[in-house]
N, C-alpha and C positions, 0 to 999 in steps of 0.2 A: 845212670842207675842210683837208686835212692833206697837206702838200707835204714831200718830203725836200729838206734842205739839207746839203751835203756841203762837206769842207774839204780843200783840196790843198796840196799843198808846192810851189808854183809853177808847179805845170801846169795852173791851172784854164782859161786860155783854149785851151791845146792841146785839154784834154780837151774842153771843150764844141765846138770846131771840128771834131772826131772825131765827136761826137755829133750835132752838126747834118748832116754828110756821111752818115754810117753808119746813123743811126737815123731822118731824116728829120725832125729837130727843127729848130725857128725859134729863134735866140738873140733875145732881147727885150730884154737887157741884159748889158752888159759895163762895168762903172764901174770905174776904176782909182784907185788910190791918188791919183795925180796931180790927179784931178776932184775930191777931197775940198776942202770948202770952208777957206779960208786958217785956219791955225791949228791944224788939225788934223794932228798930226803923225806923221810916216813915215820910217823912213829913206830917203834921197836913192837907195840902192839899191834899193829897193822901190816906186818910183815908178809901173813899169808894171804890177807885180801887179794881180790883180782882187780889188777891195775887196767885190764884189758882180755877181755873175751871174743872169740869169734865163734858164730856155729851158722852151719847149713841147715836149714829144714825145706825139705821138697824144693831144692834149688833156691831158695830165698835166704838171705844172709840175715842173721841176728847179730848184731853185738852189743857190749854191755859191759859194766865195771861196778866196783863197790865204790862208793863216794864217802869221804869223811862225815860222819854224823852231822858237823856242823853245816855241811853242805847239801845233805840229803832233803830231798821235798817229795813227799806222796806224788806218785803220778796223777796227772789230771789233764783233761782236755784232750787227750789222744787214745789212740788203742792200737796195740799191734795187729796186724791184719794179716790171717793167714788163711792162702786160696789154696783149697783141694778140691781135685777132680771129681773124685770117687765120694758119692754120697756117704756110705756106710763108713767109709775111713774118716771123713769131717765129723761126722756125727762122734765117732769113736776119739777122736782130739779134742773136741770141745767136752766131751765129758772127763776126759783125763785134767784139762784145763781147768775145769770147773770144780772139781774135787778140793775141797778143802779151801774154796774161794767162795765167791758170791756170783750169782746169776743175775745179769740185768735184763737178757732176753733170751728165753729158752730156745734151745736149737728147733728150729720147724723150717717147714717149706714157706718160702715168702713169694711176692710176685716177681720179684728180681732173681732169684734163686732155688735151686734145688732144696738147699738147707742152708741156714744162718742163726747163729747164735752168738750172744755176747755175755762175757763175764769178765769178774778180775781173780786171778787165780791165786793160791795159797802164799804168792810171793808179794802180791800188791800189784801185779802188772795187770792192767787191761787188754782184753783180748776181743777180737771179732774172728769168728770162724765162718768162713764163707765157701760153699759148694754152688759155683756159678749155674745158672740155668744155660739152655741152650743158645749160644749166639750172645753171649754175656762176658 
């Protein structure tokens, strides 16, 4: 099994709640820094930040956390790929992900898919939404 693990700059909880609402995901875990065992250091101002989150979207697992500002790097060189069997649902999910973000490839039919689009969401995470063609 291969799962994506993405890092946020303090927006993990907001992103997960958005994905839960708009993508039909189910948050299975949101562990905060303050929930860590005694002796595990973290700055007091980061006590509510997410140290580990896990969600399932259409049977696919997405994990994430908030990283300290000095360790945060803008996501690049990858996209979270969401495979959706129903064309209408794939387009709806793409619109939700691209709302407030940037579209790099509008959702449309391609030679490999009934519909495909790529974008960066409002939280800075790059996504590809794919509704595979028959036999793909």
